[in-house]
C-alpha positions as CSV (number, residue, x, y, z in Angstrom):
1,P,95.7,58.4,84.0
2,A,92.5,60.3,83.3
3,L,90.0,60.3,86.1
4,S,87.0,62.5,86.8
5,C,85.4,62.3,90.3
6,G,82.0,63.9,91.1
7,L,81.5,63.7,94.9
8,T,78.6,65.0,97.0
9,I,79.7,65.2,100.6
10,Q,78.5,66.7,103.9
11,P,80.5,69.8,105.0
12,Q,81.5,67.9,108.1
13,V,83.5,65.5,106.0
14,L,85.4,68.3,104.5
15,S,86.1,69.8,107.9
16,E,87.6,66.4,109.1
17,L,90.1,66.4,106.2
18,G,92.3,68.8,108.1
19,Q,92.4,66.7,111.2
20,G,94.8,63.9,112.2
21,N,96.6,62.0,109.5
22,K,94.1,63.3,106.9
23,K,96.1,66.6,106.9
24,R,98.4,64.8,104.4
25,F,95.6,65.1,101.7
26,R,96.3,68.8,101.4
27,G,100.1,68.5,101.9
28,L,100.2,66.0,99.0
29,G,98.2,68.3,96.8
30,A,95.1,66.0,96.6
31,L,92.6,68.6,97.8
32,A,94.0,71.2,95.3
33,R,92.9,69.0,92.4
34,F,89.2,69.3,93.1
35,H,86.8,72.1,92.2
36,Y,84.4,73.0,95.0
37,L,80.8,74.2,94.9
38,F,78.8,75.2,98.0
39,P,75.3,76.3,96.8
40,R,73.2,78.1,99.4
41,S,71.0,75.6,101.3
42,N,67.3,75.8,100.6
43,V,66.4,73.6,103.6
44,G,63.5,75.3,105.4
45,Y,62.4,77.1,102.2
46,R,61.3,74.2,100.0
47,D,57.8,73.7,98.7
48,M,57.2,70.0,99.2
49,S,54.1,70.1,97.0
50,R,56.0,71.4,94.0
51,H,57.4,69.2,91.3
52,T,59.3,70.7,88.4
53,P,60.1,68.2,85.7
54,I,63.0,68.8,83.3
55,P,61.6,70.4,80.1
56,E,61.6,68.1,77.1
57,P,63.7,70.4,74.9
58,I,66.5,70.3,77.5
59,K,66.3,66.5,77.9
60,T,66.4,66.1,74.1
61,A,69.3,68.5,73.7
62,Y,71.3,66.7,76.4
63,R,70.6,63.3,74.9
64,D,71.6,64.5,71.4
65,G,74.7,66.1,72.8
66,I,75.8,62.9,74.5
67,F,75.3,60.8,71.4
68,K,77.1,63.4,69.3
69,L,80.2,62.9,71.5
70,L,80.0,59.2,71.3
71,K,79.9,59.3,67.5
72,I,83.2,61.2,67.2
73,Q,85.4,58.8,65.2
74,P,88.8,57.9,66.5
75,I,92.0,58.6,64.6
76,Y,94.6,55.8,64.2
77,D,98.3,56.0,63.3
78,E,100.0,53.7,60.7
79,C,100.3,51.0,63.4
80,G,96.6,51.0,64.1
81,I,97.0,52.7,67.5
82,E,94.5,55.3,68.4
83,F,96.0,58.8,68.0
84,P,95.0,61.6,70.4
85,R,93.3,64.7,69.0
86,L,95.3,67.8,69.8
87,L,93.6,71.1,70.6
88,K,95.3,74.4,70.6
89,L,94.2,78.0,71.5
90,S,93.7,80.6,68.8
91,K,96.1,83.6,69.1
92,Q,93.4,85.7,70.8
93,A,92.4,82.9,73.1
94,H,96.0,82.3,74.1
95,S,96.4,86.0,75.0
96,A,93.3,85.9,77.1
97,W,94.5,82.8,78.9
98,T,98.0,84.3,79.5
99,Y,96.4,87.4,81.0
100,F,94.2,85.3,83.3
101,S,97.2,83.2,84.4
102,Q,99.2,86.3,85.2
103,H,96.3,87.8,87.1
104,I,96.0,84.7,89.3
105,E,99.8,84.7,89.8
106,S,99.8,88.3,91.0
107,K,97.6,87.4,93.9
108,H,99.9,84.7,95.2
109,G,102.5,85.1,97.9
110,E,102.5,86.0,101.6
111,D,99.8,88.4,102.7
112,R,98.2,88.5,99.2
113,E,94.5,87.7,98.4
114,Y,95.0,84.0,97.4
115,A,97.7,83.2,100.0
116,S,95.5,80.8,101.9
117,I,94.5,78.8,98.7
118,Q,97.5,79.3,96.4
119,D,98.0,75.5,96.3
120,W,94.6,75.4,94.6
121,T,94.8,78.6,92.5
122,S,98.2,77.5,91.2
123,K,96.3,74.8,89.3
124,L,93.5,77.1,88.2
125,A,95.1,78.2,84.9
126,G,95.6,74.6,83.9
127,A,92.0,73.8,84.9
128,A,90.8,76.7,82.7
129,L,92.5,75.0,79.7
130,R,90.9,71.6,80.4
131,I,87.5,73.2,80.9
132,A,87.8,75.1,77.7
133,G,88.6,71.8,75.9
134,L,85.5,70.3,77.3
135,F,83.4,73.3,76.3
136,H,84.9,73.1,72.8
137,V,84.1,69.5,72.3
138,V,80.6,69.6,73.8
139,A,79.8,72.6,71.5
140,G,80.1,70.1,68.6
141,K,83.5,71.4,67.5
142,G,85.4,68.1,68.1
143,D,86.6,68.1,64.5
144,Q,88.2,71.5,64.8
145,Q,91.6,71.9,66.5
146,E,91.4,75.5,67.5
147,I,89.8,76.7,70.6
148,S,88.2,80.2,70.1
149,L,88.4,83.3,72.3
150,D,84.7,83.0,73.2
151,T,85.3,79.4,74.5
152,I,88.3,80.3,76.7
153,D,86.4,83.4,78.0
154,R,83.5,81.3,79.2
155,S,86.0,78.9,80.8
156,I,87.8,81.7,82.6
157,Q,84.5,83.2,83.8
158,L,83.6,79.8,85.3
159,C,87.0,79.5,87.0
160,G,86.5,83.0,88.5
161,L,83.2,81.9,90.0
162,L,84.9,78.8,91.6
163,I,87.4,80.9,93.6
164,P,85.1,82.0,96.5
165,H,83.8,78.4,96.8
166,A,87.4,77.2,97.1
167,Q,88.1,79.8,99.8
168,Y,85.1,78.6,101.7
169,A,86.0,75.0,101.3
170,F,89.6,75.4,102.5
171,G,88.2,77.5,105.4
172,K,86.2,74.5,106.4
173,V,89.2,72.1,106.3
174,G,90.3,71.6,109.8
175,S,87.7,73.9,111.4
176,D,86.2,72.7,114.6
177,K,82.6,72.8,115.8
178,Y,83.1,76.0,117.7
179,T,84.5,77.7,114.6
180,D,81.5,76.6,112.5
181,D,79.1,77.8,115.3
182,A,80.9,81.2,115.5
183,K,80.5,81.7,111.7
184,T,76.8,80.9,112.0
185,I,76.5,83.6,114.7
186,I,78.3,86.1,112.4
187,D,75.7,85.5,109.7
188,W,73.0,86.1,112.3
189,I,74.6,89.4,113.5
190,K,74.9,90.6,109.9
191,K,71.2,89.9,109.3
192,Q,70.3,91.9,112.4
193,G,72.6,94.7,111.5
194,V,73.1,95.8,115.1
195,L,76.2,97.0,117.0
196,T,75.0,95.5,120.3
197,F,72.8,92.5,121.1
198,K,71.6,90.5,124.0
199,R,72.8,87.0,124.5
200,S,69.3,85.9,125.3
201,D,68.0,87.2,121.9
202,C,70.7,85.3,120.0
203,H,70.0,82.2,122.0
204,K,66.3,82.5,121.3
205,A,66.8,83.0,117.6
206,M,69.2,80.1,117.3
207,H,67.8,77.7,119.9
208,G,67.7,74.9,117.4
209,R,71.5,75.0,116.9
210,F,72.3,75.9,120.5
211,P,69.8,74.0,122.8
212,K,72.1,74.7,125.7
213,V,73.4,78.2,126.5
214,D,76.9,76.7,127.3
215,Q,77.3,75.9,123.5
216,L,76.5,79.4,122.6
217,V,78.9,80.8,125.2
218,K,81.8,78.8,123.7
219,A,81.0,80.1,120.2
220,M,80.8,83.7,121.6
221,E,84.3,83.2,123.2
222,T,85.6,82.2,119.8
223,L,84.1,85.4,118.2
224,S,85.6,87.5,121.0
225,G,89.0,85.9,120.3
226,W,88.6,87.0,116.7
227,N,87.8,90.5,117.8
228,V,84.4,90.3,116.1
229,I,82.5,91.0,119.3
230,S,83.5,92.2,122.8
231,G,83.5,90.1,125.9
232,P,80.2,89.7,127.7
233,E,78.9,92.6,129.7
234,N,76.4,92.3,132.5
235,I,73.8,95.1,132.4
236,N,71.4,95.3,135.4
237,T,67.8,95.9,134.3
238,E,65.5,97.8,136.5
239,G,62.9,95.6,138.1
240,S,64.8,92.4,137.4
241,N,66.9,90.3,139.7
242,R,69.0,88.9,136.8
243,A,71.6,90.8,134.8
244,T,71.2,91.0,131.0
245,V,74.3,89.8,129.1
246,I,75.1,91.9,126.1
247,Y,77.9,91.9,123.5
248,R,79.2,94.8,121.4
249,V,79.9,94.2,117.7
250,N,83.0,95.4,115.9
251,P,81.6,98.0,113.4
252,R,83.9,96.6,110.7
253,L,81.8,93.4,110.6
254,L,78.9,95.4,109.3
255,T,80.8,97.6,106.9
256,N,82.8,94.8,105.2
257,N,79.8,92.9,103.7
């Protein structure tokens, strides 16, 4: 079977794929067959008065490219059955793909960089070939059998860009609300660039996400368990009857950006 799926889902849906009987999706290899993209959200930064139409040259080039693909003539065997077109890599392209495959393989295994996503990265070399085939045909080279070094290089570059997105995606699978909240606080701490902070300052800055301080405390407990921050410390402030709660940040958080 040949099936392509393009899905636009909420991150919460991805998180739930690691819960209950949905855990089977990863165990069966289903989640490893998708490519993931998590573009940075522009919510809160959009200009609602701005409308940018697609430039006419781009629209024309896209339309012409689609019709060029549709006009590729099929090949039939002596029995009148459509015969598949076979693509192969040039010698240089094959060497580049082999190097990429070995590079990925060297990062598999326990305690190595891709250990947490090796079910996905194990399929990445094959994906690079399929993407190269698409690039080859879309470039108008459907009548040529050999895929060039330039084409496989562009495919490999794209696959490399997909890796951090996959790491983020699989980090979301099975994560709970407190984990997501904790990661949001990590982003806030990094932006502040401080080694100590008041809980009240964090709550004020993120009041939209944490309307109740109890929610913030739960996320802080998660961060403390990860050794990202210390436990809460009560500091008595002169002239105030209420203690100020502060947290100390693990310096490695700010040096490992």
